[in-house]
C-alpha positions as CSV (number, residue, x, y, z in Angstrom):
1,X,-37.1,-20.4,-43.4
2,X,-34.3,-22.7,-43.3
3,X,-31.4,-23.4,-41.0
4,X,-27.7,-25.3,-42.3
5,X,-27.0,-26.9,-39.2
6,X,-23.8,-27.3,-39.3
7,X,-22.9,-24.1,-40.8
8,X,-25.8,-22.2,-39.2
9,X,-26.2,-20.8,-42.6
10,X,-29.8,-19.6,-42.6
11,X,-32.0,-19.3,-45.6
12,X,-35.7,-17.9,-46.7
13,X,-36.9,-19.6,-49.5
14,X,-40.2,-18.9,-50.8
15,X,-41.7,-21.1,-54.2
16,X,-39.1,-23.3,-53.6
17,X,-36.1,-20.7,-54.7
18,X,-33.7,-19.2,-52.7
19,X,-34.7,-15.1,-51.9
20,X,-31.3,-14.1,-49.5
21,X,-29.3,-15.4,-46.6
22,X,-30.0,-13.6,-43.9
23,X,-27.5,-14.5,-41.2
24,X,-26.2,-11.3,-40.8
25,X,-29.4,-9.8,-40.0
26,X,-31.7,-12.2,-38.0
27,X,-28.6,-14.3,-36.1
28,X,-28.0,-11.8,-33.8
29,X,-31.8,-12.3,-32.5
30,X,-31.9,-15.8,-32.7
31,X,-28.9,-15.9,-30.7
32,X,-29.7,-12.7,-28.0
33,X,-31.9,-15.2,-25.4
34,X,-29.4,-17.8,-25.1
35,X,-26.3,-14.9,-25.0
36,X,-23.8,-14.8,-21.5
37,X,-23.3,-11.7,-20.0
38,X,-20.8,-12.9,-18.0
39,X,-18.4,-15.9,-17.8
40,X,-18.7,-18.9,-15.4
41,X,-18.1,-18.0,-11.9
42,X,-18.2,-21.7,-10.9
43,X,-16.4,-24.9,-12.9
44,X,-13.3,-24.1,-15.3
45,X,-13.2,-22.1,-18.4
46,X,-11.6,-23.3,-21.6
47,X,-9.8,-21.4,-24.0
48,X,-8.2,-22.2,-27.2
49,X,-8.5,-21.3,-30.8
50,X,-8.8,-23.2,-34.2
51,X,-6.6,-22.0,-37.1
52,X,-7.5,-21.8,-40.6
53,X,-5.4,-22.1,-43.3
54,X,-6.5,-21.0,-46.8
55,X,-4.3,-21.0,-50.8
56,X,-5.1,-18.6,-53.4
57,X,-7.2,-19.9,-56.2
58,X,-4.2,-19.2,-58.5
59,X,-2.0,-21.7,-56.2
60,X,0.9,-21.2,-54.1
61,X,1.8,-21.6,-50.2
62,X,-1.4,-21.5,-47.3
63,X,-1.3,-19.6,-45.0
64,X,-3.4,-18.9,-41.7
65,X,-5.7,-16.5,-42.4
66,X,-8.1,-16.6,-39.8
67,X,-8.8,-17.7,-36.2
68,X,-11.9,-18.7,-34.2
69,X,-12.0,-17.9,-30.4
70,X,-13.2,-20.8,-28.3
71,X,-14.5,-20.2,-24.8
72,X,-16.3,-23.2,-23.2
73,X,-17.4,-23.3,-19.1
74,X,-20.1,-25.2,-17.4
75,X,-23.3,-24.6,-16.6
76,X,-25.0,-26.7,-13.8
77,X,-21.5,-29.1,-14.0
78,X,-22.4,-29.6,-18.2
79,X,-20.0,-28.3,-20.6
80,X,-21.3,-25.5,-22.7
81,X,-19.9,-23.2,-25.9
82,X,-19.7,-19.7,-23.8
83,X,-18.2,-17.8,-26.6
84,X,-17.1,-17.8,-30.0
85,X,-15.0,-14.9,-32.2
86,X,-13.2,-15.0,-35.5
87,X,-9.9,-12.5,-35.0
88,X,-6.7,-11.6,-37.9
89,X,-4.6,-13.2,-35.3
90,X,-3.2,-14.0,-32.0
91,X,-1.6,-11.8,-30.1
92,X,-2.7,-11.0,-26.4
93,X,-4.7,-7.7,-27.4
94,X,-6.4,-9.8,-29.6
95,X,-7.4,-12.1,-26.3
96,X,-7.8,-9.6,-24.0
97,X,-10.3,-8.2,-26.3
98,X,-12.2,-11.6,-26.6
99,X,-11.8,-12.1,-22.6
100,X,-13.3,-8.3,-22.0
101,X,-16.0,-8.9,-24.0
102,X,-18.2,-10.2,-21.2
103,X,-18.1,-9.2,-17.4
104,X,-16.9,-11.3,-14.2
105,X,-14.4,-13.9,-13.9
106,X,-14.2,-17.4,-13.6
107,X,-12.4,-19.0,-10.9
108,X,-10.4,-21.0,-13.1
109,X,-8.5,-21.1,-16.7
110,X,-7.3,-24.2,-18.0
111,X,-5.4,-23.6,-21.8
112,X,-2.3,-23.7,-23.9
113,X,1.2,-22.6,-22.6
114,X,0.4,-19.6,-25.2
115,X,3.2,-16.5,-24.3
116,X,-0.3,-14.2,-26.6
117,X,-3.0,-16.3,-24.2
118,X,-1.8,-16.7,-21.3
119,X,-0.6,-12.7,-21.1
120,X,-4.5,-12.0,-21.6
121,X,-5.8,-14.2,-19.0
122,X,-3.7,-13.1,-16.0
123,X,-4.1,-9.4,-17.3
124,X,-7.7,-10.0,-17.8
125,X,-8.3,-12.1,-15.4
126,X,-6.0,-11.8,-12.2
127,X,-7.3,-13.9,-9.6
128,X,-7.9,-16.9,-11.4
129,X,-5.9,-20.1,-11.4
130,X,-4.5,-20.6,-14.6
131,X,-3.8,-23.8,-15.2
132,X,-1.8,-24.9,-18.2
133,X,-3.5,-27.6,-21.0
134,X,-1.4,-31.3,-19.7
135,X,-1.7,-32.7,-23.1
136,X,-0.5,-29.8,-24.6
137,X,2.5,-30.3,-22.0
138,X,3.2,-33.5,-23.0
139,X,2.7,-32.9,-26.5
140,X,5.6,-30.1,-26.6
141,X,7.4,-32.3,-24.4
142,X,7.5,-35.2,-27.1
143,X,7.5,-32.8,-30.1
144,X,11.4,-31.8,-28.3
145,X,11.7,-35.2,-27.8
146,X,11.2,-35.9,-31.2
147,X,13.0,-33.1,-32.6
148,X,16.3,-34.4,-30.6
149,X,16.0,-37.7,-32.2
150,X,17.0,-36.2,-36.1
151,X,19.3,-33.5,-34.0
152,X,21.4,-35.6,-32.3
153,X,21.1,-39.0,-33.2
154,X,24.0,-40.0,-31.1
155,X,21.7,-40.0,-28.3
156,X,18.9,-41.3,-30.5
157,X,18.3,-44.3,-28.3
158,X,17.8,-42.2,-25.1
159,X,15.5,-40.2,-25.9
160,X,13.2,-43.3,-27.8
161,X,13.2,-44.6,-24.6
162,X,12.4,-41.1,-22.7
163,X,9.0,-40.3,-25.3
164,X,8.1,-43.8,-24.5
165,X,7.8,-43.1,-20.3
166,X,5.6,-39.4,-21.1
167,X,2.1,-41.3,-20.6
168,X,3.1,-42.7,-17.6
169,X,5.1,-39.6,-16.3
170,X,2.6,-36.9,-16.7
171,X,-0.4,-39.4,-14.4
172,X,1.9,-37.5,-11.1
173,X,4.5,-36.3,-9.6
174,X,6.0,-40.9,-8.8
175,X,6.5,-40.7,-12.2
176,X,7.4,-37.5,-13.2
177,X,10.3,-37.1,-11.1
178,X,12.6,-40.0,-11.9
179,X,11.7,-39.4,-15.9
180,X,13.1,-36.1,-15.0
181,X,15.5,-37.4,-13.4
182,X,16.7,-39.5,-16.4
183,X,15.8,-36.7,-18.5
184,X,18.4,-34.6,-17.2
185,X,20.9,-37.3,-17.3
186,X,21.3,-37.5,-21.3
187,X,23.6,-34.2,-21.0
188,X,20.9,-32.7,-23.4
189,X,21.0,-28.6,-22.7
190,X,18.0,-28.0,-25.0
191,X,16.1,-31.1,-22.9
192,X,17.2,-29.7,-19.8
193,X,16.4,-26.4,-20.0
194,X,12.8,-27.0,-21.0
195,X,12.5,-29.0,-18.0
196,X,13.4,-26.3,-15.5
197,X,11.3,-23.8,-16.8
198,X,8.3,-25.8,-18.2
199,X,8.8,-28.9,-16.2
200,X,8.6,-26.9,-13.7
201,X,5.7,-25.5,-14.2
202,X,3.9,-29.4,-15.0
203,X,5.6,-30.6,-11.4
204,X,4.2,-27.5,-9.4
205,X,0.6,-28.5,-11.4
206,X,0.9,-31.7,-9.9
207,X,0.8,-30.7,-6.4
208,X,-2.6,-28.2,-7.6
209,X,-4.6,-31.0,-8.8
210,X,-5.6,-33.2,-6.5
211,X,-7.1,-36.4,-6.5
212,X,-8.8,-37.8,-9.8
213,X,-11.2,-39.4,-7.1
214,X,-12.4,-36.5,-6.0
215,X,-12.3,-34.3,-9.0
216,X,-14.8,-32.9,-10.3
217,X,-15.9,-33.1,-14.1
218,X,-16.0,-29.3,-14.0
219,X,-12.1,-29.3,-13.5
220,X,-10.5,-30.9,-16.0
221,X,-6.8,-30.9,-16.4
222,X,-6.8,-30.1,-19.9
223,X,-8.6,-28.5,-22.7
224,X,-10.0,-32.2,-24.4
225,X,-13.9,-31.4,-23.5
226,X,-13.8,-28.6,-25.9
227,X,-13.1,-31.1,-28.9
228,X,-16.5,-32.8,-29.2
229,X,-17.6,-29.5,-30.0
230,X,-14.9,-27.8,-31.8
231,X,-14.3,-30.6,-34.2
232,X,-17.3,-30.3,-36.4
233,X,-17.1,-26.4,-36.3
234,X,-13.7,-26.8,-37.8
235,X,-14.6,-29.1,-40.3
236,X,-17.9,-27.5,-40.9
237,X,-15.7,-23.7,-41.7
238,X,-12.7,-25.6,-43.5
239,X,-13.9,-26.2,-46.6
240,X,-15.6,-22.7,-47.0
241,X,-12.1,-20.4,-44.6
242,X,-11.4,-18.8,-48.1
243,X,-14.8,-17.1,-48.7
244,X,-14.8,-16.1,-45.3
245,X,-13.3,-12.6,-44.9
246,X,-15.0,-10.7,-43.0
247,X,-14.7,-10.4,-39.5
248,X,-18.1,-9.2,-38.5
249,X,-20.7,-11.2,-40.6
250,X,-18.6,-14.7,-40.0
251,X,-19.5,-13.8,-36.0
252,X,-22.5,-13.7,-36.8
253,X,-23.1,-16.7,-38.6
254,X,-20.4,-17.9,-35.3
255,X,-23.8,-17.5,-33.1
256,X,-25.7,-20.0,-35.2
257,X,-22.6,-22.3,-35.1
258,X,-22.9,-21.8,-31.4
259,X,-26.9,-22.5,-30.2
260,X,-26.1,-26.0,-32.6
261,X,-23.3,-26.6,-30.5
262,X,-25.3,-26.0,-27.4
263,X,-28.2,-27.6,-28.9
264,X,-30.5,-24.5,-28.8
265,X,-31.2,-24.7,-32.2
266,X,-34.8,-24.8,-33.3
267,X,-36.2,-23.6,-36.4
268,X,-39.6,-23.1,-34.7
269,X,-38.3,-21.7,-32.0
270,X,-36.1,-19.0,-34.5
271,X,-39.4,-18.5,-35.9
272,X,-40.9,-17.3,-32.8
273,X,-38.1,-15.0,-31.7
274,X,-37.8,-13.3,-34.9
275,X,-41.7,-12.8,-35.8
276,X,-41.9,-10.3,-32.4
277,X,-38.9,-8.9,-32.9
278,X,-40.5,-8.4,-37.0
279,X,-44.0,-7.2,-35.6
280,X,-41.9,-4.7,-33.4
281,X,-40.3,-2.9,-36.3
282,X,-43.8,-2.9,-37.9
283,X,-42.9,-6.9,-40.1
284,X,-39.5,-4.8,-41.8
285,X,-36.4,-6.0,-40.5
286,X,-34.5,-3.0,-38.6
287,X,-31.0,-3.0,-40.8
288,X,-31.1,-3.3,-43.8
289,X,-29.4,-6.0,-46.3
290,X,-25.7,-6.5,-46.5
291,X,-25.0,-2.9,-44.6
292,X,-22.0,-5.3,-42.7
293,X,-19.1,-4.5,-45.2
294,X,-15.2,-4.2,-45.2
295,X,-14.3,0.0,-45.7
296,X,-12.0,0.4,-48.2
297,X,-12.2,-3.4,-50.0
298,X,-9.3,-4.7,-47.5
299,X,-10.6,-7.8,-46.0
300,X,-11.1,-7.7,-41.9
301,X,-10.1,-11.3,-41.6
302,X,-7.0,-11.1,-43.5
């Protein structure tokens, strides 16, 4: 048995030739000992999704075919990928399904200010402290200022100055409030509307985040700690995204990728668990190969 460390693809070989792909049969077997039954109840739960675009072989424009929902938590102060699942869309209903998949509830959730995601978090974890990722908030304001530079060229210099102050503005309220006052003075309705609504959230979060010297590693201000997990997964799936059309088979592949991300992938351990499972089933898998198919020929990840 050989496991690809990037894709999580497990293959069995005999006499040097490829026999079959056992992902759908054995991924749940090796994943089960590491499966989380509850969300982390200490530290923070970080949420994000990875979109994957595909283009038909015949050409044409690309589109987002599916997304991989990711949740990262902390175990004994160390970051862990907690759960990953593929979904064909990005809606509140999808996020609720994802979040209800495990028990218990986190104390604190950090995520993007996405309406569907945040609505799901509030519905499933009503007592959790919902903290919007500051990187995403700053990036959203920067995108707005950049767009205003093109739409309102007469005040481009003022918008550029504000963009140059963004990093300092997000360090705390002492820099944020002068920034907001000067931004309102530009007299742009779109900019003022953003500052009055989302900007109010930014300032409120400053009061909740505390001093950096007393903030623990499991209480981040953004989802950036997920990058070390997400980037290799994105890079591994992107070239193969068009071929991933069955949701359940993809989710079983993601089990193996999660084990790899958490450094829990070990071929000897895999072989031990598979051997034990086979012995219980008289040496044969209890499920047939290629049993997971989409009914009616309609891809579940499109």
